[in-house]
SETI-367144 format. One record per residue (C-alpha): residue number from 0; residue in one letter; chain; x negated, y, z negated. Coordinates in pm, whole numbers, always signed. Each point is the difference from the previous one (the first is absolute). Layout:
N
NUM, A, A, X, Y, Z
...
***
This chain:
348
0, M, A, -364, +1504, +1557
1, P, A, +106, -39, -367
2, K, A, -231, +104, -280
3, V, A, -52, -237, -295
4, A, A, -80, +114, -355
5, V, A, -243, -243, -163
6, D, A, -73, -26, -373
7, A, A, -358, -122, -49
8, G, A, +18, -19, -380
9, G, A, +12, -331, -185
10, A, A, -132, -239, +267
11, D, A, -213, -284, -138
12, L, A, -290, +72, +237
13, G, A, +20, +374, -60
14, P, A, +116, +304, +199
15, A, A, -283, -43, +251
16, E, A, +153, -328, +123
17, V, A, +339, +166, +50
18, A, A, -171, +287, +181
19, A, A, -179, -248, +227
20, G, A, +336, -155, +86
21, A, A, +141, +345, +71
22, G, A, -292, +60, +234
23, L, A, +77, -317, +192
24, A, A, +366, +95, +33
25, A, A, -93, +351, +115
26, Q, A, -214, -147, +277
27, R, A, +319, -167, +125
28, G, A, +177, +334, +33
29, I, A, +177, +37, -338
30, E, A, -13, +330, -187
31, I, A, -68, -38, -371
32, L, A, +22, +220, -308
33, L, A, -234, -169, -251
34, F, A, +31, +73, -374
35, G, A, -288, -100, -226
36, P, A, -339, +107, -140
37, A, A, -170, +177, +289
38, D, A, -349, -64, -138
39, E, A, +55, -378, +25
40, M, A, +94, +0, +367
41, A, A, -245, -9, +286
42, A, A, +33, +210, +313
43, L, A, +322, -91, +179
44, P, A, +105, +29, +364
45, A, A, +228, +265, +141
46, G, A, +360, -62, -93
47, V, A, -70, -50, -373
48, E, A, +60, +302, -224
49, V, A, -136, -52, -352
50, V, A, +175, +161, -296
51, D, A, -219, -7, -312
52, A, A, +206, -180, -266
53, P, A, -238, -175, -242
54, I, A, +262, -93, -262
55, S, A, +167, -341, +26
56, I, A, +289, -134, -209
57, A, A, -13, -349, +148
58, K, A, -80, -154, -341
59, A, A, +257, +199, -198
60, A, A, +205, -212, -242
61, D, A, +312, +212, +60
62, P, A, +5, +93, +372
63, A, A, +310, +222, -23
64, F, A, -148, +207, -284
65, A, A, -335, +21, +179
66, V, A, +167, +131, +316
67, R, A, +189, +266, -197
68, S, A, -301, +111, -203
69, T, A, -278, -19, +263
70, P, A, +103, +205, +305
71, E, A, -362, +13, +119
72, A, A, -25, -382, +30
73, S, A, -80, -130, +347
74, I, A, +320, -206, +35
75, V, A, +216, +294, -115
76, Q, A, -162, +234, +251
77, A, A, +35, -259, +277
78, T, A, +372, -55, -62
79, R, A, +58, +376, -19
80, A, A, -169, +39, +336
81, V, A, +249, -246, +147
82, A, A, +294, +169, -174
83, K, A, -103, +340, +140
84, G, A, -44, -131, +355
85, R, A, -380, +27, +16
86, A, A, +2, -376, +65
87, Q, A, +272, -244, +106
88, A, A, -103, -315, -188
89, L, A, -193, -103, -311
90, V, A, -271, -261, -55
91, S, A, -120, -72, -353
92, G, A, -307, -199, -96
93, G, A, +76, +14, -372
94, S, A, +259, -158, -226
95, T, A, +353, -75, +110
96, G, A, +145, +156, -315
97, S, A, -153, +343, +55
98, A, A, +76, -5, +373
99, L, A, +364, -90, -61
100, A, A, +43, +259, -277
101, A, A, -164, +275, +205
102, G, A, +204, -97, +303
103, L, A, +325, +16, -193
104, F, A, -78, +336, -160
105, N, A, -128, +169, +315
106, I, A, +106, -178, +320
107, R, A, +318, -115, -177
108, R, A, +250, -271, +79
109, D, A, +184, +17, +327
110, R, A, +366, +93, -30
111, G, A, +220, -291, -93
112, I, A, -286, -228, -107
113, Y, A, +37, -167, -337
114, R, A, -364, -96, -41
115, P, A, -309, -10, +220
116, A, A, -144, -345, +66
117, L, A, -351, -123, +66
118, A, A, -6, -205, +319
119, L, A, -297, -216, +99
120, P, A, -47, -184, +332
121, L, A, -148, -333, -113
122, P, A, -238, -150, +261
123, I, A, +96, -356, +100
124, P, A, -262, -215, +182
125, G, A, +114, -83, +352
126, A, A, +319, +203, -28
127, R, A, +122, +356, -32
128, P, A, +5, +158, -348
129, V, A, +294, -8, -239
130, L, A, +102, +321, -176
131, L, A, +46, -35, -377
132, L, A, +188, +264, -199
133, D, A, +8, +108, -272
134, V, A, -351, -109, -108
135, G, A, -34, +217, -307
136, A, A, +173, +338, -8
137, N, A, +300, -108, -211
138, V, A, -7, -254, -281
139, A, A, +377, -43, +4
140, C, A, +247, +62, +282
141, R, A, +377, +20, +27
142, P, A, +181, -166, +292
143, E, A, +41, +327, +190
144, H, A, -378, +52, -17
145, L, A, -69, -337, +161
146, V, A, +260, +65, +270
147, Q, A, -184, +320, +89
148, F, A, -335, -183, -3
149, A, A, +136, -243, +259
150, H, A, +91, +280, +241
151, M, A, -320, +195, -71
152, G, A, -212, -309, +69
153, S, A, +187, -80, +321
154, A, A, -39, +354, +132
155, F, A, -370, +7, -89
156, C, A, -63, -331, +177
157, Q, A, +160, +132, +314
158, A, A, -170, +341, -4
159, V, A, -352, -87, -115
160, L, A, -48, -374, +59
161, G, A, +195, -12, +325
162, F, A, +233, -286, -97
163, D, A, +327, -34, +190
164, K, A, +293, -81, -231
165, P, A, -219, -102, -298
166, R, A, +138, -286, -207
167, V, A, +69, +121, -355
168, A, A, +14, -243, -293
169, L, A, +58, +24, -375
170, L, A, -249, -180, -226
171, S, A, +180, -234, -239
172, N, A, -39, -340, -165
173, G, A, +203, -174, +268
174, E, A, +137, +49, +349
175, E, A, +365, -39, -99
176, P, A, +200, +327, -29
177, G, A, +90, -79, -361
178, K, A, -360, -43, -117
179, G, A, -177, +266, -203
180, T, A, +94, +256, -261
181, P, A, +341, +169, +8
182, D, A, -163, +307, +156
183, L, A, -162, -206, +278
184, I, A, +332, -171, +74
185, A, A, +166, +342, +25
186, V, A, -273, +126, +234
187, H, A, +40, -309, +219
188, E, A, +373, +63, +32
189, Q, A, -51, +366, +94
190, L, A, -270, -73, +259
191, M, A, +202, -280, +162
192, G, A, +275, +254, +64
193, Q, A, -228, +247, +176
194, G, A, -69, -185, +325
195, G, A, +177, +273, +197
196, T, A, -256, +256, -114
197, G, A, -281, -162, +197
198, L, A, -155, -171, -304
199, N, A, -108, -353, +88
200, F, A, +50, -157, -345
201, I, A, -73, -375, -5
202, G, A, +78, -69, -366
203, N, A, -211, -125, -289
204, I, A, -345, -155, +22
205, E, A, -220, -160, -263
206, G, A, -357, +94, -82
207, T, A, -141, -284, +212
208, H, A, +167, +152, +306
209, I, A, -168, +341, -19
210, T, A, -293, -113, +211
211, S, A, +196, -247, +216
212, G, A, +115, +247, +266
213, M, A, +368, -27, -94
214, A, A, +35, +373, -72
215, D, A, -163, +327, +105
216, V, A, +113, +198, -307
217, V, A, +30, -146, -351
218, V, A, +183, +210, -262
219, M, A, -55, -24, -377
220, D, A, -32, +219, -309
221, G, A, -340, +151, -75
222, F, A, -77, -225, -297
223, T, A, +58, -317, +201
224, G, A, -171, +149, +304
225, N, A, -316, +98, -181
226, I, A, -40, -346, -155
227, T, A, +77, -168, +334
228, L, A, -256, +210, +183
229, K, A, -276, -62, -254
230, V, A, +64, -375, -6
231, I, A, -26, -10, +381
232, E, A, -319, +208, -5
233, G, A, -152, -216, -274
234, V, A, +77, -331, +171
235, S, A, -130, +133, +331
236, A, A, -327, +123, -152
237, R, A, -56, -322, -195
238, T, A, +65, -214, +308
239, M, A, -260, +191, +201
240, R, A, -252, -37, -284
241, A, A, +69, -375, -17
242, I, A, -71, -33, +372
243, D, A, -331, +180, -46
244, E, A, -92, -227, -291
245, L, A, +84, -317, +193
246, A, A, -229, +114, +281
247, L, A, -298, -33, -236
248, V, A, +57, -345, -153
249, S, A, -202, -198, +256
250, P, A, -210, +34, +318
251, R, A, +294, -131, +204
252, A, A, +230, +261, -154
253, R, A, -248, +277, +76
254, L, A, -18, -117, +362
255, G, A, +377, -4, +23
256, S, A, +23, +347, -148
257, R, A, -226, +132, +275
258, L, A, +227, -150, +263
259, F, A, +307, +156, -161
260, A, A, -164, +335, -77
261, P, A, +158, +196, +289
262, A, A, +347, -126, -89
263, M, A, -53, +84, -369
264, V, A, -113, +352, +83
265, A, A, +314, +50, +208
266, L, A, +217, -137, -283
267, R, A, -158, +233, -256
268, E, A, +66, +298, +224
269, E, A, +358, -109, +55
270, I, A, +85, -22, -370
271, D, A, -214, +297, -105
272, P, A, +216, +217, -232
273, E, A, -151, +311, +160
274, T, A, +164, -79, +334
275, P, A, +352, +127, -93
276, G, A, -146, +320, -149
277, G, A, +165, -31, -341
278, A, A, +351, +34, -138
279, Y, A, +243, +258, +133
280, M, A, +212, +227, -219
281, L, A, +339, -5, +169
282, G, A, +285, +223, -115
283, L, A, -186, +330, -36
284, R, A, +56, +295, +232
285, Q, A, -334, -75, +166
286, L, A, -190, -324, +46
287, G, A, -259, -104, -259
288, V, A, -256, -280, +14
289, V, A, -173, -140, -310
290, A, A, -326, -168, +96
291, H, A, -150, -251, -242
292, G, A, -271, +157, -212
293, R, A, -252, -267, +100
294, F, A, +31, +72, +373
295, T, A, -306, +79, +208
296, K, A, -11, +278, +257
297, R, A, +163, -235, +252
298, G, A, +308, -41, -220
299, F, A, +32, +372, -67
300, A, A, -31, +76, +370
301, R, A, +275, -252, +69
302, A, A, +224, +155, -269
303, I, A, -39, +341, +162
304, E, A, +71, -142, +346
305, V, A, +323, -168, -112
306, A, A, +113, +312, -186
307, A, A, -48, +202, +320
308, L, A, +184, -267, +200
309, G, A, +291, +16, -244
310, V, A, +28, +374, +57
311, R, A, -16, -34, +377
312, E, A, +268, -270, -4
313, D, A, +215, +213, -235
314, V, A, +42, -285, -246
315, I, A, +158, +226, -265
316, A, A, +282, +114, +231
317, R, A, +48, -350, +138
318, T, A, +24, -145, -349
319, R, A, +253, +262, -100
320, A, A, +206, -66, +313
321, A, A, +11, -372, -83
322, L, A, +117, +75, -354
323, E, A, +266, +243, +127
324, A, A, +130, -259, +247
325, A, A, +31, -252, -282
326, G, A, +165, +245, -237
327, A, A, -282, -78, -243
328, L, A, -102, +356, -93
329, R, A, +67, +124, -348
330, K, A, +260, +274, -33
331, P, A, -156, +313, -152
332, T, A, +86, +80, -362
333, R, A, -131, +256, -244
334, S, A, -210, -268, -173
335, T, A, -181, -86, +324
336, Q, A, -99, +356, +79
337, A, A, -286, -3, -252
338, N, A, -167, -280, +194
339, L, A, -248, -78, -276
340, P, A, -218, -313, -14
341, S, A, +86, -97, -358
342, E, A, +233, -274, +127
343, H, A, -284, -164, +190
344, A, A, -270, -228, -137
345, A, A, -301, -71, +218
346, T, A, -142, -344, -70
347, V, A, -299, -17, +237
***
């Protein structure tokens, strides 16, 4: 059974909420190494080992500097535990920036990877989720980065989500191959020529198609992905609030809301952002999961469960194999040996 290192620092509801989620995951048979302030965590079940790490750098303005200068920080200790083999996956309840910086310094990029990507399975009502990547690790991406993201996303969907031959699409401003920036056009051409590698590339899609079921994996740069994700989340939240408000406008509406209550509860659960467990850092030597800071214990437990599943399904090796088959791995050079996170810019 894999062991998961969990950083409890920086969560909106405090370390105790992360610890409660770790307790739930431990009851389901997952071993956990929990880093955070020990005096803020209640008694936990067997399977959870607490490492007292009261310092958090989740709010640091310069995550890379904070990681270098604060070795005692909870996220730094958690990533070092993974790097040293004390745990096989990482879950962070703090900021994406500090988790990505600590992951790059300690767990490090996998060989041949240009840049890690943040991948998020977006829940779709009545359908299976669609994996979006990158949703915030890299503000700008070169064509070779996006080509790697396509293979990384496809491999992840197969290993963790159980999709057979996931349909991979490129987000653009039109479906035609010639639409988009010069970089997107170049990426389209490269991916169209990689059908023999097992990649099921279906071409470009527009933003309105993300939730239509046309694709299982949608590839984009981190700047576009972060904006796309937040627009979707905002529209979804506002729509649910509008439904609640309409249910109160009249006695007839209140009666109708009671009749539809079971269906609405089911819908809320289906689109709950805690269900996927957070965003996944793909491209490191071990799997990392970044849970949203506002998650409750249920969301943190889910993040830990999916991290453990990723280890059991060997998603890192399967992703690497897909990239090797496509010839999409970066050739090692002296400049890549340093493997520093200065070229990355976390935006979430």
